[in-house]
Backbone of each chain as ProteinMPNN parsed JSONL, in Angstrom:
{"seq_chain_A": "EAQVTQNPRYLITVTGKKLTVTCSQNMNHEYMSWYRQDPGLGLRQIYYSMNVEVTDKGDVPEGYKVSRKEKRNFPLILESPSPNQTSLYFCASSPLVSGDHEQYFGPGTRLTVT", "coords_chain_A": {"N_chain_A": [[117.575, 97.886, 112.929], [116.976, 100.783, 111.067], [116.897, 103.92, 112.51], [115.805, 106.901, 114.261], [116.251, 107.909, 117.481], [114.821, 109.291, 120.414], [115.128, 110.649, 123.663], [114.021, 111.875, 126.816], [110.707, 110.554, 126.046], [108.566, 111.837, 127.093], [108.367, 114.64, 129.206], [108.103, 116.45, 132.138], [108.83, 119.428, 133.658], [110.264, 122.022, 135.745], [110.345, 125.597, 135.675], [113.496, 126.929, 134.828], [115.102, 124.739, 135.483], [117.708, 122.993, 134.306], [117.801, 120.98, 131.375], [118.257, 118.122, 129.229], [117.569, 116.836, 126.075], [117.986, 113.894, 124.458], [119.215, 112.764, 121.269], [119.628, 110.31, 118.873], [121.013, 108.675, 116.042], [121.225, 105.828, 113.908], [122.117, 105.59, 111.335], [124.329, 106.605, 110.177], [124.181, 109.218, 109.277], [124.928, 112.445, 107.891], [123.675, 114.882, 108.399], [121.793, 116.527, 110.887], [118.961, 117.627, 112.79], [116.89, 119.797, 114.8], [113.494, 120.322, 115.653], [110.638, 122.198, 116.68], [107.23, 121.706, 117.449], [104.271, 123.413, 117.446], [100.855, 124.105, 118.217], [99.008, 125.301, 115.484], [101.231, 126.514, 114.401], [102.847, 124.843, 113.023], [105.858, 123.025, 112.188], [108.906, 124.208, 113.367], [112.254, 125.06, 112.737], [114.934, 124.592, 114.956], [117.76, 124.223, 115.531], [120.435, 123.096, 113.441], [122.739, 120.623, 112.178], [125.53, 120.157, 110.196], [127.623, 118.449, 110.214], [129.989, 116.681, 112.301], [130.827, 118.737, 114.995], [129.939, 120.965, 113.65], [127.512, 123.281, 113.653], [124.44, 125.162, 113.317], [122.163, 127.957, 113.572], [118.606, 127.668, 113.425], [115.323, 128.749, 112.708], [114.22, 129.407, 115.204], [116.128, 129.688, 117.549], [116.52, 130.738, 120.118], [117.113, 130.312, 123.523], [117.914, 127.725, 123.445], [120.463, 125.204, 123.197], [122.861, 123.282, 121.352], [124.896, 120.411, 120.605], [127.42, 118.697, 118.722], [129.229, 116.299, 119.044], [129.726, 113.75, 118.341], [129.049, 111.793, 115.445], [126.633, 110.388, 115.491], [125.04, 111.436, 117.53], [123.003, 114.113, 118.756], [122.315, 116.164, 120.926], [119.779, 118.186, 122.495], [119.793, 121.046, 124.389], [118.375, 122.693, 127.112], [119.081, 125.304, 128.902], [117.922, 126.955, 130.829], [114.926, 126.378, 131.18], [111.761, 127.702, 130.103], [108.218, 128.413, 130.466], [107.272, 129.016, 127.857], [108.627, 127.307, 126.268], [107.385, 124.963, 126.318], [106.381, 122.328, 124.417], [106.209, 120.17, 121.5], [108.863, 118.261, 120.532], [110.947, 117.428, 117.827], [113.525, 115.417, 116.583], [115.636, 115.047, 113.759], [117.232, 113.328, 111.028], [119.417, 113.176, 108.164], [120.791, 111.833, 105.168], [122.314, 113.485, 103.531], [124.327, 116.449, 103.355], [122.601, 118.663, 103.539], [119.472, 120.409, 103.334], [117.919, 119.193, 101.466], [117.061, 116.639, 101.177], [115.082, 113.758, 101.966], [114.103, 113.795, 105.322], [114.601, 111.893, 108.238], [112.584, 111.305, 110.887], [112.585, 111.385, 114.465], [110.601, 109.947, 117.173], [109.506, 111.975, 118.657], [109.443, 114.285, 121.429], [107.615, 115.169, 124.128], [107.471, 118.047, 125.854], [106.831, 119.658, 128.867], [106.861, 122.65, 130.574], [106.598, 123.967, 133.696]], "CA_chain_A": [[116.56, 98.734, 112.3], [117.393, 102.173, 110.919], [115.968, 104.766, 113.233], [116.207, 108.037, 115.077], [115.653, 107.743, 118.801], [114.83, 110.463, 121.289], [114.81, 110.393, 125.066], [112.843, 111.049, 127.06], [109.571, 110.796, 125.186], [107.712, 112.785, 127.807], [109.099, 115.27, 130.302], [107.499, 117.589, 132.825], [109.864, 120.025, 134.481], [109.931, 123.349, 136.281], [111.104, 126.719, 135.108], [114.861, 127.14, 135.271], [115.854, 123.513, 135.745], [118.376, 122.581, 133.07], [117.472, 119.643, 130.903], [118.809, 117.701, 127.938], [116.846, 115.826, 125.318], [118.981, 113.234, 123.614], [118.823, 112.298, 119.939], [120.653, 109.446, 118.316], [120.632, 107.979, 114.807], [122.128, 104.712, 113.602], [122.19, 105.482, 109.879], [125.557, 107.28, 109.738], [123.793, 110.423, 108.555], [125.729, 113.655, 108.107], [122.865, 116.036, 108.781], [120.798, 116.331, 111.932], [118.233, 118.869, 113.022], [115.849, 119.824, 115.818], [112.312, 121.12, 115.363], [109.568, 122.207, 117.66], [105.912, 121.776, 116.841], [103.287, 124.075, 118.29], [99.548, 124.184, 117.539], [98.799, 126.459, 114.611], [102.492, 127.067, 113.901], [103.591, 123.834, 112.279], [107.182, 122.701, 112.711], [109.896, 125.26, 113.163], [113.596, 124.532, 112.941], [115.622, 125.219, 116.082], [119.172, 124.159, 115.169], [120.804, 121.968, 112.611], [124.166, 120.312, 112.167], [125.923, 119.605, 108.906], [128.6, 117.388, 110.465], [130.532, 116.765, 113.656], [131.365, 120.036, 115.408], [129.418, 122.043, 112.797], [126.095, 123.504, 113.916], [123.987, 126.505, 112.975], [120.832, 128.282, 114.067], [117.453, 127.647, 112.557], [114.436, 129.91, 112.82], [113.85, 129.728, 116.588], [117.177, 129.111, 118.385], [116.66, 131.376, 121.417], [116.822, 129.481, 124.688], [118.364, 126.354, 123.195], [121.833, 124.93, 122.774], [123.076, 121.946, 120.814], [126.287, 120.043, 120.381], [127.561, 117.529, 117.849], [130.577, 115.778, 119.3], [129.809, 112.485, 117.61], [128.157, 111.835, 114.289], [125.333, 109.783, 115.744], [124.28, 112.09, 118.602], [122.753, 115.556, 118.597], [121.448, 116.527, 122.051], [119.192, 119.527, 122.613], [119.967, 121.468, 125.77], [117.658, 123.871, 127.572], [119.836, 125.671, 130.101], [116.974, 127.506, 131.803], [113.634, 126.267, 130.48], [110.651, 128.582, 130.476], [106.935, 127.849, 130.009], [107.054, 129.155, 126.413], [109.309, 126.217, 125.592], [106.49, 123.809, 126.32], [106.185, 122.036, 123.005], [106.567, 118.839, 121.018], [110.15, 118.398, 119.872], [111.363, 116.349, 116.937], [114.867, 115.355, 116.03], [115.618, 114.43, 112.436], [118.536, 113.164, 110.391], [119.364, 113.053, 106.71], [122.097, 111.365, 104.691], [123.074, 114.497, 102.809], [124.68, 117.633, 104.136], [121.763, 119.795, 103.161], [118.072, 120.172, 103.662], [117.159, 118.837, 100.27], [116.803, 115.206, 101.131], [114.122, 113.309, 102.966], [114.605, 113.719, 106.682], [114.038, 110.815, 109.042], [112.235, 111.918, 112.157], [112.391, 110.613, 115.681], [109.198, 109.82, 117.59], [109.048, 113.184, 119.327], [109.524, 114.429, 122.883], [106.652, 116.176, 124.589], [108.032, 118.746, 127.012], [105.989, 120.625, 129.576], [107.616, 123.432, 131.56], [105.613, 124.632, 134.562]], "C_chain_A": [[117.056, 100.172, 112.265], [116.397, 103.07, 111.636], [116.656, 105.953, 113.897], [115.493, 107.877, 116.417], [115.805, 109.024, 119.605], [114.483, 110.012, 122.7], [114.952, 111.665, 125.884], [111.741, 111.336, 126.046], [108.622, 111.819, 125.798], [108.508, 113.343, 128.983], [108.309, 116.448, 130.839], [108.555, 118.137, 133.768], [109.409, 121.4, 134.962], [110.824, 124.4, 135.655], [112.496, 126.798, 135.712], [115.693, 125.905, 135.512], [116.408, 122.956, 134.443], [117.992, 121.164, 132.671], [118.107, 119.389, 129.537], [117.899, 116.653, 127.333], [117.845, 115.192, 124.361], [118.366, 112.813, 122.282], [119.963, 111.471, 119.391], [120.134, 108.781, 117.056], [121.687, 106.923, 114.485], [122.314, 104.517, 112.112], [123.438, 106.162, 109.31], [125.255, 108.548, 108.919], [124.66, 111.605, 108.907], [124.916, 114.735, 108.816], [121.877, 115.661, 109.869], [120.187, 117.677, 112.274], [117.231, 118.688, 114.157], [114.744, 120.763, 115.384], [111.426, 121.143, 116.594], [108.243, 122.365, 116.934], [104.927, 122.356, 117.84], [101.969, 124.21, 117.531], [99.418, 125.463, 116.723], [100.059, 127.044, 114.008], [103.286, 126.059, 113.08], [104.896, 123.487, 112.958], [108.149, 123.82, 112.378], [111.265, 124.728, 113.563], [114.316, 125.315, 114.032], [117.122, 125.347, 115.759], [119.351, 123.011, 114.188], [122.317, 121.786, 112.638], [124.514, 119.626, 110.857], [126.925, 118.452, 109.06], [129.098, 117.548, 111.897], [131.174, 118.126, 113.869], [130.898, 121.2, 114.534], [127.921, 122.183, 113.017], [125.728, 124.931, 113.516], [122.536, 126.689, 113.419], [119.781, 128.109, 112.98], [116.622, 128.9, 112.768], [114.164, 130.346, 114.254], [114.883, 129.199, 117.578], [117.232, 129.645, 119.82], [116.245, 130.433, 122.543], [117.283, 128.045, 124.558], [119.863, 126.329, 122.878], [121.887, 123.525, 122.214], [124.569, 121.675, 120.787], [126.321, 118.831, 119.463], [129.009, 117.03, 117.98], [130.807, 114.451, 118.592], [128.779, 112.539, 116.492], [126.755, 111.36, 114.633], [124.456, 110.544, 116.724], [124.156, 113.594, 118.406], [121.806, 116.001, 119.717], [120.972, 117.976, 121.987], [119.199, 119.907, 124.091], [119.158, 122.73, 126.036], [118.268, 124.248, 128.908], [118.908, 126.187, 131.205], [115.589, 127.517, 131.169], [112.602, 127.247, 131.024], [109.36, 128.008, 129.915], [106.712, 127.974, 128.5], [107.858, 128.14, 125.601], [108.545, 124.897, 125.723], [106.092, 123.529, 124.879], [106.442, 120.56, 122.742], [107.82, 118.987, 120.17], [110.464, 117.162, 119.035], [112.82, 116.529, 116.541], [114.776, 114.658, 114.677], [117.037, 114.279, 111.922], [118.345, 112.928, 108.909], [120.743, 112.644, 106.209], [122.953, 112.426, 104.027], [123.298, 115.72, 103.669], [123.87, 118.83, 103.669], [120.324, 119.439, 103.467], [117.258, 119.663, 102.494], [116.92, 117.348, 100.124], [115.749, 114.876, 102.16], [114.782, 113.269, 104.329], [113.858, 112.627, 107.426], [113.823, 111.358, 110.447], [112.186, 110.913, 113.293], [110.934, 110.647, 116.093], [108.648, 111.048, 118.302], [109.22, 113.116, 120.834], [108.561, 115.53, 123.29], [107.146, 116.756, 125.901], [107.02, 119.723, 127.58], [106.83, 121.313, 130.629], [106.607, 124.217, 132.396], [106.251, 125.772, 135.352]], "O_chain_A": [[117.495, 100.719, 113.277], [115.193, 102.988, 111.395], [117.874, 106.002, 114.067], [114.272, 107.728, 116.466], [116.798, 109.741, 119.483], [113.661, 109.119, 122.905], [115.884, 112.442, 125.679], [111.853, 112.283, 125.266], [107.959, 112.572, 125.085], [109.228, 112.614, 129.666], [107.897, 117.332, 130.088], [109.112, 117.401, 134.582], [108.321, 121.869, 134.628], [111.918, 124.11, 135.172], [112.668, 126.743, 136.93], [116.9, 126.019, 135.729], [115.654, 122.501, 133.582], [117.873, 120.272, 133.511], [118.444, 120.317, 128.801], [117.507, 115.696, 128.001], [118.47, 115.879, 123.553], [117.168, 112.545, 122.183], [121.123, 111.881, 119.437], [118.975, 108.37, 116.99], [122.874, 107.102, 114.754], [122.631, 103.416, 111.662], [123.58, 106.28, 108.093], [125.988, 108.893, 107.992], [125.081, 111.769, 110.052], [125.411, 115.412, 109.717], [121.212, 114.628, 109.799], [120.801, 118.726, 112.078], [116.783, 117.576, 114.438], [114.988, 121.836, 114.833], [111.457, 120.24, 117.43], [108.15, 123.071, 115.93], [104.775, 121.842, 118.948], [101.977, 124.412, 116.316], [99.684, 126.561, 117.213], [99.987, 127.964, 113.193], [104.311, 126.415, 112.497], [105.028, 123.638, 114.173], [108.198, 124.31, 111.249], [111.419, 124.045, 114.575], [114.311, 126.546, 114.032], [117.667, 126.45, 115.724], [118.538, 122.09, 114.116], [123.065, 122.668, 113.06], [123.882, 118.647, 110.46], [127.063, 117.604, 108.179], [128.669, 118.451, 112.614], [131.953, 118.604, 113.045], [131.412, 122.311, 114.666], [127.146, 121.314, 112.618], [126.595, 125.795, 113.393], [121.794, 125.727, 113.614], [120.021, 128.363, 111.8], [117.163, 129.986, 112.981], [113.905, 131.523, 114.503], [114.549, 128.331, 118.384], [117.921, 129.064, 120.659], [115.168, 129.838, 122.512], [117.068, 127.235, 125.46], [120.433, 127.293, 122.369], [121.063, 122.677, 122.555], [125.39, 122.582, 120.927], [125.379, 118.039, 119.425], [129.869, 117.307, 117.144], [131.94, 114.082, 118.285], [127.772, 113.241, 116.585], [125.78, 111.895, 114.103], [123.244, 110.327, 116.755], [125.088, 114.256, 117.95], [120.615, 116.193, 119.473], [121.671, 118.861, 121.494], [118.676, 119.179, 124.934], [119.24, 123.706, 125.291], [118.012, 123.602, 129.924], [119.104, 125.879, 132.381], [115.135, 128.55, 130.677], [112.571, 127.571, 132.211], [109.397, 127.201, 128.987], [106.033, 127.132, 127.912], [107.772, 128.124, 124.373], [109.018, 123.848, 125.286], [105.533, 124.392, 124.202], [106.836, 119.807, 123.633], [107.836, 119.747, 119.202], [110.277, 116.024, 119.466], [113.276, 117.625, 116.214], [113.935, 113.781, 114.478], [117.937, 115.013, 112.329], [117.271, 112.535, 108.453], [121.755, 113.066, 106.769], [124.175, 112.293, 103.961], [122.54, 115.987, 104.601], [124.426, 119.903, 103.433], [120.009, 118.301, 103.816], [116.028, 119.7, 102.533], [116.607, 116.87, 99.034], [115.544, 115.626, 103.114], [115.896, 112.764, 104.472], [112.649, 112.457, 107.27], [114.759, 111.811, 111.107], [111.803, 109.756, 113.114], [110.116, 111.299, 115.443], [107.441, 111.145, 118.524], [109.155, 112.046, 121.438], [108.679, 116.674, 122.852], [107.23, 116.066, 126.918], [106.428, 120.518, 126.85], [107.441, 120.66, 131.475], [105.854, 125.034, 131.866], [105.571, 126.44, 136.13]]}, "seq_chain_B": "AQKVTQAQTEISVVEKEDVTLDCVYETRDTTYYLFWYKQPPSGELVFLIRRNSFDEQNEISGRYSWNFQKSTSSFNFTITASQVVDSAVYFCALGTGYALNFGKGTSLLVTP", "coords_chain_B": {"N_chain_B": [[113.416, 135.194, 101.541], [112.251, 132.085, 102.782], [109.13, 130.517, 102.464], [106.213, 128.722, 103.332], [102.896, 128.176, 102.609], [99.975, 126.875, 103.825], [96.88, 127.142, 103.292], [94.508, 125.997, 104.075], [93.268, 125.181, 107.068], [91.767, 123.237, 108.397], [90.118, 120.391, 107.146], [87.208, 118.629, 106.397], [85.876, 115.627, 105.319], [83.723, 113.182, 103.828], [84.06, 109.699, 103.853], [85.404, 108.221, 100.903], [85.19, 110.422, 99.352], [86.989, 112.678, 97.174], [89.851, 114.637, 97.948], [91.681, 117.654, 98.043], [94.697, 119.003, 99.104], [96.121, 122.076, 99.615], [99.179, 123.737, 98.777], [101.323, 126.381, 98.837], [104.307, 127.967, 97.937], [107.173, 130.057, 98.67], [110.181, 131.2, 97.4], [113.433, 132.385, 96.567], [115.409, 130.929, 95.577], [116.728, 128.949, 92.926], [117.126, 126.309, 92.891], [115.514, 123.95, 94.682], [113.612, 121.956, 97.038], [110.635, 120.144, 97.466], [108.354, 118.84, 99.816], [106.042, 116.47, 101.192], [104.656, 115.582, 104.27], [103.099, 113.303, 106.499], [101.226, 113.346, 109.488], [99.919, 111.234, 111.538], [97.33, 110.577, 114.045], [98.812, 109.302, 116.03], [101.176, 110.658, 116.149], [103.766, 110.483, 114.968], [105.993, 111.486, 112.293], [105.543, 111.023, 108.932], [107.136, 110.435, 105.961], [106.086, 111.357, 102.725], [106.486, 112.277, 100.036], [109.038, 113.597, 97.878], [110.102, 116.234, 95.858], [112.051, 117.736, 93.355], [113.0, 121.054, 92.229], [113.361, 121.066, 89.523], [111.865, 119.181, 88.381], [108.903, 118.872, 87.15], [107.034, 116.995, 86.77], [103.965, 115.434, 87.383], [102.964, 113.247, 90.035], [101.829, 110.014, 90.858], [100.75, 107.86, 93.361], [99.284, 105.146, 94.164], [96.37, 105.923, 95.818], [97.13, 108.469, 96.15], [98.14, 111.599, 94.815], [100.208, 114.106, 93.303], [100.513, 117.476, 92.384], [102.641, 119.538, 90.851], [103.339, 122.819, 90.206], [105.298, 125.134, 88.919], [104.787, 127.621, 87.862], [102.771, 128.717, 89.362], [103.791, 128.429, 91.83], [103.072, 126.204, 93.391], [102.305, 123.16, 95.108], [100.366, 120.845, 95.189], [98.362, 118.368, 96.867], [96.541, 115.511, 96.349], [94.097, 113.322, 97.54], [92.525, 110.519, 96.533], [89.34, 109.021, 96.682], [89.0, 108.987, 99.585], [89.892, 107.624, 102.81], [89.102, 106.541, 106.159], [91.487, 106.1, 107.495], [93.121, 107.971, 106.419], [92.902, 110.208, 107.885], [94.572, 112.77, 109.413], [97.251, 115.077, 110.161], [98.617, 117.018, 107.641], [101.645, 118.037, 106.308], [103.256, 120.371, 104.292], [106.47, 121.05, 102.958], [109.405, 123.029, 102.393], [112.566, 122.723, 101.082], [115.665, 124.21, 101.188], [119.045, 124.77, 100.692], [120.437, 124.339, 103.829], [118.17, 124.304, 105.26], [114.852, 123.395, 106.255], [111.711, 124.309, 105.681], [108.576, 124.318, 107.084], [105.057, 124.258, 106.319], [102.078, 125.342, 108.104], [100.439, 123.237, 108.35], [97.703, 121.063, 107.461], [94.794, 119.885, 108.792], [93.214, 116.941, 108.304], [90.133, 115.4, 108.36], [88.509, 112.441, 107.989], [85.437, 111.084, 107.747], [83.331, 108.258, 108.432]], "CA_chain_B": [[112.969, 134.36, 102.645], [111.505, 130.904, 102.364], [107.847, 130.464, 103.152], [105.247, 127.744, 102.863], [101.553, 128.514, 103.068], [98.901, 125.91, 103.689], [95.775, 128.016, 103.669], [93.43, 125.199, 104.661], [93.649, 124.754, 108.41], [91.072, 121.98, 108.661], [89.205, 119.922, 106.103], [86.439, 117.455, 106.795], [85.216, 114.985, 104.191], [83.128, 111.876, 104.083], [84.811, 108.626, 103.209], [85.291, 108.017, 99.458], [85.319, 111.692, 98.634], [88.333, 113.128, 96.832], [90.186, 115.869, 98.665], [92.959, 118.259, 97.635], [95.347, 119.853, 100.093], [96.872, 123.087, 98.884], [100.473, 124.185, 99.297], [101.954, 127.435, 98.046], [105.612, 128.235, 98.535], [107.917, 131.232, 98.209], [111.628, 131.131, 97.52], [114.181, 133.008, 95.481], [116.361, 129.944, 95.08], [116.307, 128.244, 91.711], [117.161, 124.895, 93.245], [114.845, 123.712, 95.962], [112.927, 120.68, 97.11], [109.332, 120.202, 98.118], [108.029, 117.602, 100.513], [104.827, 116.303, 101.98], [104.73, 114.654, 105.385], [101.831, 112.996, 107.16], [101.331, 113.133, 110.927], [98.688, 110.611, 112.026], [97.05, 110.877, 115.461], [99.85, 108.742, 116.901], [102.169, 111.708, 116.344], [105.031, 110.419, 114.211], [106.006, 112.164, 110.994], [105.748, 110.032, 107.888], [107.497, 111.03, 104.678], [105.236, 110.921, 101.618], [107.058, 112.529, 98.72], [110.025, 114.653, 97.672], [110.146, 116.657, 94.467], [112.982, 118.852, 93.184], [112.453, 122.188, 91.471], [113.535, 120.88, 88.081], [111.028, 118.072, 87.955], [107.512, 119.284, 87.304], [106.114, 115.902, 86.474], [103.059, 115.039, 88.446], [103.23, 111.894, 90.5], [100.7, 109.273, 91.42], [101.123, 106.676, 94.127], [98.038, 104.595, 94.676], [95.288, 106.918, 95.895], [97.749, 109.778, 96.347], [98.754, 112.23, 93.644], [100.767, 115.41, 93.593], [100.55, 118.364, 91.237], [103.659, 120.568, 91.068], [103.28, 123.851, 89.176], [106.221, 126.233, 89.239], [104.213, 128.905, 87.435], [101.947, 129.239, 90.456], [104.499, 128.085, 93.075], [102.175, 125.353, 94.17], [102.599, 121.726, 95.155], [99.136, 120.371, 95.813], [98.29, 116.943, 97.18], [95.167, 115.012, 96.234], [93.784, 111.959, 97.971], [91.334, 110.03, 95.817], [88.574, 108.021, 97.436], [89.58, 109.067, 100.93], [89.534, 106.603, 103.793], [89.231, 107.013, 107.545], [92.914, 106.041, 107.875], [93.804, 109.159, 105.908], [92.759, 111.284, 108.874], [95.913, 113.116, 109.903], [97.697, 116.417, 109.785], [99.536, 116.921, 106.518], [102.542, 119.176, 106.214], [104.054, 120.645, 103.111], [107.727, 121.639, 103.399], [110.3, 123.541, 101.347], [113.961, 122.539, 101.461], [116.657, 124.993, 100.458], [120.286, 124.791, 101.461], [120.425, 123.484, 105.013], [116.934, 124.517, 106.019], [113.593, 122.799, 105.828], [110.639, 125.153, 106.212], [107.284, 123.656, 107.026], [103.823, 124.996, 106.462], [101.455, 125.144, 109.409], [99.729, 121.975, 108.334], [96.262, 120.958, 107.229], [94.226, 118.759, 109.514], [92.186, 116.277, 107.499], [89.288, 114.447, 109.069], [87.685, 111.644, 107.099], [84.43, 110.401, 108.561], [82.683, 107.124, 107.711]], "C_chain_B": [[112.136, 133.194, 102.094], [110.204, 130.849, 103.151], [106.956, 129.421, 102.509], [103.893, 128.092, 103.457], [100.597, 127.369, 102.778], [97.652, 126.613, 104.206], [94.642, 127.266, 104.358], [93.896, 124.693, 106.024], [93.054, 123.382, 108.713], [90.16, 121.656, 107.486], [88.499, 118.684, 106.641], [85.714, 116.907, 105.58], [84.61, 113.679, 104.651], [83.916, 110.852, 103.281], [84.402, 108.481, 101.749], [85.261, 109.319, 98.671], [86.777, 111.929, 98.258], [88.603, 114.436, 97.57], [91.56, 116.355, 98.211], [93.454, 119.2, 98.725], [96.276, 120.811, 99.349], [98.174, 123.447, 99.586], [101.041, 125.216, 98.332], [103.258, 127.81, 98.723], [106.222, 129.503, 97.94], [109.393, 130.976, 98.429], [112.259, 131.852, 96.348], [115.217, 132.045, 94.904], [115.829, 129.283, 93.814], [116.334, 126.737, 91.922], [116.546, 124.714, 94.625], [114.093, 122.396, 95.872], [111.632, 120.847, 97.89], [108.978, 118.833, 98.665], [106.592, 117.651, 101.02], [105.105, 115.249, 103.048], [103.336, 114.488, 105.969], [102.089, 112.779, 108.648], [100.003, 112.554, 111.406], [98.487, 110.93, 113.504], [98.098, 110.325, 116.426], [101.063, 109.668, 117.035], [103.444, 111.638, 115.537], [104.887, 111.14, 112.876], [106.404, 111.158, 109.928], [106.009, 110.741, 106.567], [106.593, 110.476, 103.586], [105.908, 111.09, 100.273], [108.075, 113.642, 98.787], [110.06, 114.96, 96.181], [111.148, 117.788, 94.347], [112.43, 119.869, 92.201], [112.573, 122.026, 89.968], [112.632, 119.792, 87.524], [109.566, 118.415, 88.197], [106.526, 118.189, 86.95], [105.217, 115.636, 87.663], [103.329, 113.591, 88.824], [101.988, 111.28, 91.109], [101.256, 108.06, 92.147], [99.85, 106.131, 94.775], [96.928, 105.632, 94.656], [95.828, 108.34, 96.023], [98.291, 110.31, 95.017], [99.192, 113.636, 94.018], [100.884, 116.212, 92.313], [101.496, 119.512, 91.544], [103.582, 121.55, 89.907], [104.167, 125.009, 89.587], [105.612, 127.584, 88.905], [103.362, 129.548, 88.527], [102.569, 128.952, 91.821], [103.62, 127.236, 93.982], [102.574, 123.883, 94.054], [101.45, 121.068, 95.898], [99.073, 118.857, 95.876], [96.834, 116.514, 97.159], [95.08, 113.572, 96.715], [92.481, 111.576, 97.282], [90.661, 108.957, 96.668], [89.095, 107.911, 98.863], [89.044, 107.969, 101.847], [89.748, 107.162, 105.194], [90.695, 107.051, 107.976], [93.714, 107.214, 107.332], [93.702, 110.336, 106.871], [94.107, 111.535, 109.536], [96.124, 114.599, 109.667], [98.749, 116.244, 108.691], [100.342, 118.212, 106.414], [103.232, 119.203, 104.868], [105.328, 121.332, 103.592], [108.587, 121.996, 102.195], [111.733, 123.404, 101.846], [114.874, 123.355, 100.567], [117.926, 125.041, 101.298], [120.204, 123.826, 102.631], [119.097, 123.521, 105.75], [115.767, 123.751, 105.417], [112.485, 123.593, 106.5], [109.304, 124.471, 106.001], [106.145, 124.665, 106.975], [103.202, 124.682, 107.811], [100.61, 123.881, 109.473], [98.247, 122.116, 108.048], [95.764, 119.71, 107.932], [93.072, 118.187, 108.707], [91.44, 115.27, 108.356], [88.402, 113.748, 108.037], [86.718, 110.844, 107.958], [83.745, 109.305, 107.746], [81.347, 107.529, 107.105]], "O_chain_B": [[111.43, 133.316, 101.093], [110.183, 131.103, 104.355], [106.949, 129.259, 101.289], [103.764, 128.278, 104.667], [100.434, 126.951, 101.632], [97.407, 126.665, 105.412], [93.898, 127.852, 105.144], [94.811, 123.874, 106.112], [93.736, 122.487, 109.213], [89.518, 122.537, 106.913], [89.114, 117.813, 107.257], [85.014, 117.645, 104.886], [84.939, 113.149, 105.712], [84.374, 111.122, 102.17], [83.228, 108.598, 101.398], [85.304, 109.3, 97.441], [87.688, 111.445, 98.93], [87.695, 115.237, 97.788], [92.481, 115.561, 98.022], [92.726, 120.071, 99.199], [97.113, 120.388, 98.551], [98.26, 123.461, 100.814], [101.213, 124.939, 97.145], [103.31, 127.954, 99.944], [105.839, 129.955, 96.861], [109.808, 130.581, 99.518], [111.682, 131.919, 95.263], [115.824, 132.32, 93.869], [114.623, 129.088, 93.661], [115.654, 125.986, 91.224], [117.026, 125.275, 95.61], [113.951, 121.803, 94.803], [111.563, 121.607, 98.856], [109.267, 117.804, 98.053], [106.018, 118.717, 101.242], [105.689, 114.197, 102.789], [102.511, 115.402, 105.937], [103.05, 112.111, 109.026], [99.058, 113.303, 111.655], [99.375, 111.491, 114.145], [98.247, 110.841, 117.534], [101.885, 109.484, 117.932], [104.149, 112.641, 115.425], [103.775, 111.369, 112.4], [107.457, 110.526, 110.008], [105.198, 111.547, 106.112], [106.358, 109.269, 103.523], [105.911, 110.169, 99.456], [107.994, 114.525, 99.642], [110.048, 114.053, 95.348], [111.113, 118.719, 95.151], [111.508, 119.579, 91.438], [111.95, 122.773, 89.214], [112.643, 119.522, 86.323], [109.056, 118.266, 89.307], [105.324, 118.433, 86.844], [105.667, 115.616, 88.808], [103.857, 112.813, 88.029], [101.205, 111.947, 91.786], [102.108, 107.336, 91.632], [99.412, 106.62, 95.817], [96.584, 106.161, 93.599], [95.061, 109.302, 96.006], [98.83, 109.557, 94.205], [98.635, 114.268, 94.916], [101.305, 115.692, 91.28], [101.203, 120.359, 92.388], [103.742, 121.159, 88.75], [103.83, 125.772, 90.491], [105.882, 128.577, 89.58], [103.249, 130.772, 88.602], [101.946, 129.203, 92.853], [103.455, 127.517, 95.17], [103.106, 123.439, 93.037], [101.551, 120.773, 97.089], [99.655, 118.159, 95.046], [95.997, 117.081, 97.861], [95.888, 112.722, 96.341], [91.461, 112.246, 97.442], [91.315, 108.113, 97.281], [89.572, 106.857, 99.282], [87.931, 107.467, 101.69], [90.481, 108.132, 105.385], [91.099, 107.933, 108.734], [94.856, 107.431, 107.737], [94.363, 111.355, 106.673], [94.702, 110.64, 110.136], [95.297, 115.28, 109.061], [99.656, 115.421, 108.812], [99.798, 119.316, 106.43], [103.723, 118.187, 104.376], [105.279, 122.119, 104.537], [108.514, 121.368, 101.138], [112.073, 123.914, 102.913], [114.859, 123.211, 99.345], [117.87, 125.326, 102.494], [119.935, 122.639, 102.449], [118.926, 122.838, 106.759], [115.721, 123.501, 104.212], [112.332, 123.562, 107.721], [108.948, 124.094, 104.884], [106.245, 125.77, 107.508], [103.722, 123.864, 108.57], [100.124, 123.506, 110.54], [97.624, 123.135, 108.347], [96.259, 118.609, 107.69], [92.076, 118.866, 108.459], [92.04, 114.404, 108.993], [87.646, 114.393, 107.31], [87.128, 110.032, 108.788], [83.602, 109.415, 106.528], [80.681, 106.707, 106.475]]}, "name": "protein", "num_of_chains": 2, "seq": "EAQVTQNPRYLITVTGKKLTVTCSQNMNHEYMSWYRQDPGLGLRQIYYSMNVEVTDKGDVPEGYKVSRKEKRNFPLILESPSPNQTSLYFCASSPLVSGDHEQYFGPGTRLTVTAQKVTQAQTEISVVEKEDVTLDCVYETRDTTYYLFWYKQPPSGELVFLIRRNSFDEQNEISGRYSWNFQKSTSSFNFTITASQVVDSAVYFCALGTGYALNFGKGTSLLVTP"}
């Protein structure tokens, strides 16, 4: 089944404790992206990747890191999480190397930083 | 700068009513793409439609229809004869280059 998977689905952590949210797609897509969703703000793009080893900042990259060492994986790293990073995170992938195609979203990861 | 405005934060209708969700976008690009996504209470994001900037034809899919008007930079979404299962948050999005900019969403509640 073609899908985007994220792990964990739910995470409660404390301020400053490094964490990684994994994202994997099995559709051989070139493009992958991370978004955060906050009440009243919609979805905002954090980082995106056009291909292996090629990443760029979205609208809200502060406090996040990403890497794209393999085509299928695009982990989101929070080196020192803070409470303002409490949010619902979505990973997405797309077959084309641009934002003009339908993006396939993962199920979301709900992160709480205390 | 790219921007998507969904002015309606929340809409409540009674089942079988028609409802239109508004979307206004801003971009200087001549080539761009517009999307609608649905987020039901379960939380996943469901793709509904994609339209490119050169195709202003309206589209109908069952009870759903979309009206794209470049002259007013709008891409509105109408649900005809709404049903309780249509209750969800609906997002309009603008795709340009590598970015996908979402509106803040419209929460639709359909009551029996």
